[in-house]
N, C-alpha and C positions, 0 to 999 in steps of 0.2 A: 800598419803597425810594424815596427822594427823590434826584433828581439836580438840582443847581443849575447853571445855565448862566450864565456871566459875559458874556452878551450878549443883546440882543433882536433881533439881525439874523436874519431868517427863514432864510437859508441855513445859518447856524450852528445855530440851534435845531432845525431840521428834521433836519439831519445827526446831531445828538446823539440825538434821539429815534429816528431810523431805526436807528442802531447799538445803542443800549441796549435797545430793545424786542425786538431779536432774541435777546438774552441774558436779559433780565429783562422778560418781557411785561407785568408788572403795575407797572412803574416809573412814577412820577409825576415831573413836571418843573416847575421854577420858573426862568423866564428873568428875569435881572436886568440892568438898565442899570448897568454899572460902568465906571469909568475904568481904562484899561489902564496908566496911569502912564508911558507912553512917548509918543514923537512920533506924530502922525497918520499919517505915512508912515515906518514903521520900516525901517531899512536894516541888514542883517546879522543873523546867527543869534542873537547875544547879546541884542540889543535885542528881537527878535521873541519869543524864549523868555521873556524877562523880562516882556513884555506878557501873554503867555498865562498865565504863572504868577500874575501879579497878578490877572488875571480869575478864575482858578480859586480862588485863595485868598480873594478877596473874596466870591465866590459861596458857598463853603462856610461862611465865617465869618458871613455875614448870614443864613443859613438853617438851619445845623446839619444840612445834608443828608448823605446817605451818601457822595456824591461831589460834588466841585466840578469843573466843566469850563471850561477857558479855551482859546479858539482865537484865534490872531493870525496874520494874513497880513502879508507884507512883501516886500521885494526884497533881492537880494544880487548882488554883482558877481563874475562868474566870467570869467577871461581877457578882461577889458575889456568884457564885455557884461553887461547887466542882466537878471536872471532873477527870476521870482516865486518865493516860497517861503512855506510856512505851517507852523505848529507847533500842536500840541494838548498841553496839560498837564492831567492828571487827578490830583486829590488826594482821598484818602479821609479818614475821620474820625481815623485814626491819624496823619495828616499824612504818609503815604507818597505819594511823587510818582512819576508815570510820564509819559514824553514820547513823542510820535510826530510825525514830520515828513514833509514831501514837497511836492508841487505845484510842482516845479521845471520852469519853462518859460521859454524865451527871450522877451523882450519886443521888439516892433518898435523900431527906432532912434528914431522920432519920439515914441513913448511914453516910452522911456527918457530921452531928452533933456529932456522936460517934467518927469519925476520928479526927475531930477538937478538941475534948475533950481528945485526946491522944490515941485513938484506932488505930488499924491496919486493913486495908481493909479485908484481908483474915479472921482473927478471927471474925471481925464484921459480915461478910457475913455468917460465920459458925453459929454465935449466932442468926441472924435474920432468916436464912433458916432452921436450924436444921441439915444441912449437914456438916459432918466433913471434914476438910482439903479441902475446896472449892478451895484454890489456887493451889492445886496439881491435881485438876480435871478440871472442866469446867470453873473455875474462875468466878469472878463477871460478866464478859462479857457474859459468857454462861447463867448464871441465868437471867440477866436483858434482854438479847435478846431472851430469850426462846429458846436457842440453835441454833439461826440462825448463830451464830459464837461462837466458844469456845476459851478458852485462847490459846491453841496450835495454832489454825488457825490465831488468831490475832497476835501472835508472828511471825508466818511465814512471814507475810507481812513486819514487821519491819526488820527482818533478810534479806529479799530480798532487801529492801531499803539500808541497811547497806553494802551490797555486791557491790553496783553499781560502786564504784571507782575501785574495783578489777576486775570487769567484763569488764570495759571500760577504761583501763588505758590511752589510747591515747586521749580520750575525756576529761578526768579529769586531764591531765598533764598540 
């Protein structure tokens, strides 16, 4: 089985491998640098899901893999505050699509203000913390939870959620 990942970000690729290998221990993986087709800082579920879908579709189309996986993080506004959110889209060879989302966590006001002024979460966190490439390491979630959960772990849950239709085809038919 070949799983194509629409990203080369180590947090995303490691999370995909960790989840898929629990189910398919012999799976092989191909990580691809693909454009999400959305803004660098997506805001709202519609845009974030669109980006994850583009990533999954491009990955499967370029490789003819059994599954294409796209993961996209972004932010959303809830009751006047800015929260993180992320979505995973998995597409199989039959073009069946399954989604899973989560990673909803409040952002500090100073981070939110910089994002709403046009910033992107990863570079904003780099600036505030002095850590380079936060989004390729522990992510904002790792920093803000004091490593109770890191970005890779957070993505593992949404990947698991996105797999449910493929793991339970009789229930979801």
